[in-house]
N, C-alpha and C positions, 0 to 999 in steps of 0.2 A: 525426662528433662523437658522443660517447656520449649516450645518453638520460639525463636527470636521474632520480635515484631518487625514487620517490614518498615523500611525507611522510605520517605517520600521527598521529592524535590519539586519546587515550583519553578518552572522554566517556561518562558515564552507564553505566559498566561495560562499554563496548564499544570495541574497537579498530577504527578505520575510517580510510579514506584522507582526508587533508586536502583540503577542497574550496575552490574560489574564494570561496564564501560565507564559509568560515572565515577566509580571508585578509582579506577585506573587513572582517569583524567585528573581527579582531585589529588591523588597521591603524587603524580608527576608535577603538578603545580606546587604543592607543598614542598617537595624536594628541591625544586628550583628556587623557591623563596628562601628556604633554609640555607642553601648554598650561597645565595647572595648576601644574606645576613651574616653568615660566618665569614665570608670574604671581607665584609666591612668591619669585622672585629667584634661582632655581637657574641655574647655567651648564651648558648641555647641550653636550657634545662628542660628535660621531658620526664614524664612518668606515665606508667600504664597500670590499669587495673584489669586483672584477668577474670575475676569473678566478684560479683556483688551479692552479698547474702541478705 
């Protein structure tokens, strides 16, 4: 199986590899936003793709 490509983020004028801490921070932010939207009555629909051929 092929290795996944690294993800990069441009932050403070520097391009660097996306870290597990970045993912954790992003996940927490998204969860807070989703909670606020749901509290405001928004209907949230999501989908995921496990594998792309």
